[in-house]
VEXDRENMAR-999841 format. One line per 10 residues: number of its first residue (from 0); their letters; for each residue x, y, z of C-alpha. Coordinates in nm, 4 decimals, always signed. Example, Ala and Ser with C-alpha at 12.3 -4.5 7.8 and 13.67 -1.06 7.14 Angstrom:
# residues 2
0 = as = +1.2300:-0.4500:+0.7800  +1.3670:-0.1060:+0.7140
This chain:
# residues 244
0 = xxxxxxxxxx = +25.7193:+10.0797:+4.1294  +25.7369:+10.4043:+4.0355  +25.4144:+10.5571:+4.1508  +25.3964:+10.6469:+4.5704  +25.1913:+10.3621:+4.7692  +24.8581:+10.3649:+4.8287  +24.7180:+10.4385:+5.1660  +24.6183:+10.1267:+5.1557  +24.9863:+9.9271:+5.0683  +25.1365:+10.1486:+5.3767
10 = xxxxxxxxxx = +24.8623:+10.0018:+5.6042  +24.9463:+9.6476:+5.4635  +25.3544:+9.6800:+5.4506  +25.3177:+9.7945:+5.8254  +25.0981:+9.5061:+5.8930  +25.3047:+9.3024:+5.7272  +25.0042:+9.1332:+5.4878  +25.1213:+9.2484:+5.1589  +25.1831:+8.9699:+4.9098  +25.5609:+8.8918:+4.8941
20 = xxxxxxxxxx = +25.6545:+9.0234:+4.5056  +25.4387:+9.3401:+4.6219  +25.5947:+9.3656:+4.9474  +25.9690:+9.3675:+4.8348  +25.8115:+9.6431:+4.5629  +25.7646:+9.8141:+4.8460  +26.0527:+9.7915:+5.0065  +26.2657:+9.9233:+4.7494  +25.9841:+10.2282:+4.6843  +26.0576:+10.2986:+5.0428
30 = xxxxxxxxxx = +26.4262:+10.3116:+4.9950  +26.4107:+10.5526:+4.7445  +26.1078:+10.7811:+4.8517  +26.1365:+10.9863:+5.1349  +25.7712:+11.0878:+5.1647  +25.6368:+10.7462:+5.1549  +25.8962:+10.6680:+5.4647  +25.7291:+10.9577:+5.6075  +25.3991:+10.8414:+5.5725  +25.4978:+10.5059:+5.7137
40 = xxxxxxxxxx = +25.6677:+10.6154:+6.0177  +25.3373:+10.8458:+6.0950  +25.1018:+10.5761:+6.0464  +25.3377:+10.3501:+6.2943  +25.3804:+10.6460:+6.5378  +24.9934:+10.6696:+6.5736  +24.9488:+10.2837:+6.5708  +25.1784:+10.2736:+6.9041  +24.9623:+10.5697:+7.0599  +24.6632:+10.3698:+6.9803
50 = xxxxxxxxxx = +24.8005:+10.0801:+7.1527  +24.9341:+10.2627:+7.4526  +24.6032:+10.4621:+7.5291  +24.3683:+10.1735:+7.4118  +24.0464:+10.2311:+7.6098  +23.9569:+10.0068:+7.8988  +23.6282:+9.9368:+7.8583  +23.4142:+9.8240:+7.5122  +23.2132:+10.1474:+7.5559  +23.5089:+10.3276:+7.4931
60 = xxxxxxxxxx = +23.6359:+10.1190:+7.2352  +23.3447:+10.1332:+7.0379  +23.3399:+10.4548:+7.0393  +23.7234:+10.5346:+6.9757  +23.6901:+10.2910:+6.6810  +23.3834:+10.4377:+6.5117  +23.5121:+10.8195:+6.5518  +23.8380:+10.6378:+6.3768  +23.6389:+10.5277:+6.0837  +23.4354:+10.8190:+6.0175
70 = xxxxxxxxxx = +23.7788:+11.0504:+6.0001  +23.9079:+10.8147:+5.7633  +23.5867:+10.8094:+5.5478  +23.5775:+11.1835:+5.5444  +23.9356:+11.2078:+5.4427  +23.9381:+10.9471:+5.1709  +23.8794:+11.1544:+4.8908  +24.1355:+11.4280:+4.9964  +24.4635:+11.2370:+4.8367  +24.6683:+11.5513:+4.9043
80 = xxxxxxxxxx = +24.7627:+11.4820:+5.2501  +24.8659:+11.1063:+5.3771  +24.9203:+10.9666:+5.7337  +25.1300:+11.2790:+5.8798  +24.7319:+11.4447:+5.8892  +24.5361:+11.1787:+5.9465  +24.7621:+11.0404:+6.2572  +24.6971:+11.3641:+6.4141  +24.3614:+11.3570:+6.3643  +24.3220:+11.0314:+6.4759
90 = xxxxxxxxxx = +24.5169:+11.0796:+6.8304  +24.3385:+11.3692:+6.8635  +23.9664:+11.1411:+6.8231  +24.1456:+10.8831:+7.0575  +24.2204:+11.1883:+7.3575  +23.8356:+11.3241:+7.2646  +23.7032:+10.9813:+7.3214  +23.8792:+10.9459:+7.6227  +23.7518:+11.2818:+7.8003  +23.4040:+11.2848:+7.6501
100 = xxxxxxxxxx = +23.3244:+10.9411:+7.8392  +23.3149:+11.1724:+8.1362  +22.9738:+11.2957:+8.1994  +23.0125:+11.6249:+8.3263  +22.7006:+11.7870:+8.2094  +22.3371:+11.8168:+8.3604  +22.1985:+12.0095:+8.6246  +22.3388:+11.9791:+8.9797  +22.7135:+11.8071:+8.8121  +22.9512:+12.0934:+8.8357
110 = xxxxxxxxxx = +23.2586:+11.9403:+8.9524  +23.1177:+11.6283:+8.8957  +23.3152:+11.3869:+8.6130  +23.1310:+11.0291:+8.6230  +23.0960:+10.7077:+8.3822  +23.0226:+10.3633:+8.4681  +23.2715:+10.0988:+8.3454  +23.1677:+9.7744:+8.2650  +23.3838:+9.4519:+8.3388  +23.5288:+9.3100:+8.0469
120 = xxxxxxxxxx = +23.6546:+8.9586:+8.0741  +24.0224:+8.8471:+7.9567  +23.9759:+8.5712:+7.6980  +23.7113:+8.3576:+7.7980  +23.7824:+8.4241:+8.1557  +23.4171:+8.5010:+8.3277  +23.2559:+8.5626:+8.0061  +22.9279:+8.4341:+8.0919  +22.6523:+8.6751:+8.3355  +22.6393:+8.7665:+8.5973
130 = xxxxxxxxxx = +22.7666:+9.1247:+8.4227  +22.9790:+9.3420:+8.6504  +23.0548:+9.7605:+8.7017  +23.1936:+10.0201:+8.8876  +23.2050:+10.3782:+8.9251  +23.4689:+10.6149:+8.8082  +23.4651:+10.9702:+8.9637  +23.6068:+11.2868:+8.9099  +23.5691:+11.5196:+9.1914  +23.6813:+11.8516:+9.1986
140 = xxxxxxxxxx = +23.6055:+11.9227:+9.5670  +23.6292:+11.6334:+9.8162  +23.2522:+11.4750:+9.8778  +23.0598:+11.1958:+10.0068  +22.9331:+10.9886:+9.7557  +22.5868:+10.7864:+9.7306  +22.4690:+10.5614:+9.4165  +22.1445:+10.4162:+9.3413  +21.9942:+10.1663:+9.0715  +21.6820:+10.1995:+8.9142
150 = xxxxxxxxxx = +21.6128:+9.8169:+8.7871  +21.4094:+9.6493:+8.4790  +21.1008:+9.6203:+8.7009  +21.1021:+9.9777:+8.8175  +21.2600:+9.9473:+9.1483  +21.5497:+10.1451:+9.3233  +21.8117:+9.9740:+9.4937  +22.1218:+10.1307:+9.6915  +22.4098:+10.0938:+9.5743  +22.6540:+10.2981:+9.7946
160 = xxxxxxxxxx = +22.6743:+10.3177:+10.0726  +22.6719:+9.9519:+10.0599  +22.4443:+9.7348:+10.2948  +22.5805:+9.7468:+10.6645  +22.8472:+10.0358:+10.5521  +22.8052:+10.4751:+10.6194  +22.9448:+10.7441:+10.4212  +23.2227:+10.8543:+10.6285  +23.4712:+10.8038:+10.4019  +23.5218:+11.0948:+10.2001
170 = xxxxxxxxxx = +23.5919:+11.0799:+9.8437  +23.8456:+11.3118:+9.6514  +24.0260:+11.3504:+9.3214  +23.9736:+11.0671:+9.0917  +23.8064:+10.7526:+9.2799  +23.6894:+10.3907:+9.2051  +23.3775:+10.3070:+9.3621  +23.3658:+10.0323:+9.5021  +23.7328:+10.0355:+9.5539  +23.7784:+9.7008:+9.5185
180 = xxxxxxxxxx = +23.6967:+9.5182:+9.1965  +23.5647:+9.2184:+9.4306  +23.3225:+9.4361:+9.5540  +23.1517:+9.5230:+9.2135  +22.8007:+9.5383:+9.1528  +22.6645:+9.2338:+8.9563  +22.3519:+9.1466:+8.7958  +22.2185:+8.8767:+8.5674  +22.2454:+8.9822:+8.1916  +21.8619:+9.0241:+8.2215
190 = xxxxxxxxxx = +21.8378:+9.2230:+8.5372  +22.0837:+9.4827:+8.4200  +21.9905:+9.8685:+8.5607  +21.8379:+10.0900:+8.3421  +22.0198:+10.4184:+8.5002  +22.2288:+10.4851:+8.7580  +22.2011:+10.8138:+9.0002  +22.4849:+10.9098:+9.2007  +22.4924:+11.1874:+9.4444  +22.7561:+11.3730:+9.5794
200 = xxxxxxxxxx = +22.7361:+11.5701:+9.9210  +22.9762:+11.8214:+10.0854  +22.8676:+11.6741:+10.4348  +22.7577:+11.2968:+10.5047  +22.4198:+11.2217:+10.3948  +22.2192:+11.0647:+10.6926  +21.9743:+10.7760:+10.6666  +21.6621:+11.0154:+10.6455  +21.8241:+11.2015:+10.3403  +21.8939:+10.8601:+10.1547
210 = xxxxxxxxxx = +21.5647:+10.7200:+10.1961  +21.4205:+11.0394:+10.0577  +21.6517:+11.0508:+9.7786  +21.5471:+10.6488:+9.6913  +21.1710:+10.7342:+9.7567  +21.1696:+11.0643:+9.5130  +21.4036:+10.8670:+9.2610  +21.1500:+10.5851:+9.2625  +20.8585:+10.7758:+9.1372  +21.0671:+11.0448:+8.8531
220 = xxxxxxxxxx = +21.0932:+10.9993:+8.5149  +21.3639:+10.8114:+8.3301  +21.6675:+11.0487:+8.3292  +21.5135:+11.2852:+8.5552  +21.7046:+11.3931:+8.8842  +21.5249:+11.3828:+9.2168  +21.4523:+11.7464:+9.3503  +21.6060:+11.6236:+9.6820  +21.9569:+11.6196:+9.4507  +21.9329:+11.9190:+9.3601
230 = xxxxxxxxxx = +21.9368:+12.0801:+9.6823  +22.2998:+12.1192:+9.8167  +22.4526:+11.8472:+9.6194  +22.6235:+11.7379:+9.2879  +22.4234:+11.4785:+9.1068  +22.4299:+11.2611:+8.7793  +22.1871:+11.0255:+8.6062  +22.3702:+10.8063:+8.3952  +22.2077:+10.5507:+8.1477  +22.2946:+10.1824:+8.1638
240 = xxxx = +22.4438:+10.0326:+7.9422  +22.6363:+10.2972:+7.9438  +22.6692:+10.5446:+7.5905  +22.2951:+10.3937:+7.5584
């Protein structure tokens, strides 16, 4: 095997899926070719990077896979550079996915990073409905968090504060809400929320303010912030399921 290994052969060699005669030829070639050894090392490094940065929810994983495919497809005709450049580009894509899924834009959302994380069962464990989800937040400044869900029938449910509780605890930095996975929100697959409204205030939102927020969002257009959420508050509307 005098010619350099193709990209496909490098991948298959790393995966151990080359046919035995070809694998031996590839091993002999790698012993003599520093360029192909570098490409193999780059790909192995990237593979390790992906494994250690694997997204924990299916939306992020799907986005990472799609971006990787696009990068590879865009690179395919350009045989002039190997996996060294490709690994760098894909590693950047992984980091892009990890950060872009935090929704930072939108009116009234300054200093609020927000995403919905759905429960992904491990193997067959709890693979059937109901579906579960929670919120991950990044707060530039501490705040008191309220959240509402718009259901398929148009009704609005208050998620935070949970029934029988209050907004006495202030959230700061990176937080998970609810704090305990046993308290995650659960809905049958045919009754999943259409979107989620999250509101953060510098002071406690009293019951009257919460009722006003819920009532106004009930009659607001999809994706629209209620005007009461834009006065002295940080707020964001997220579509559900995430990434829709």
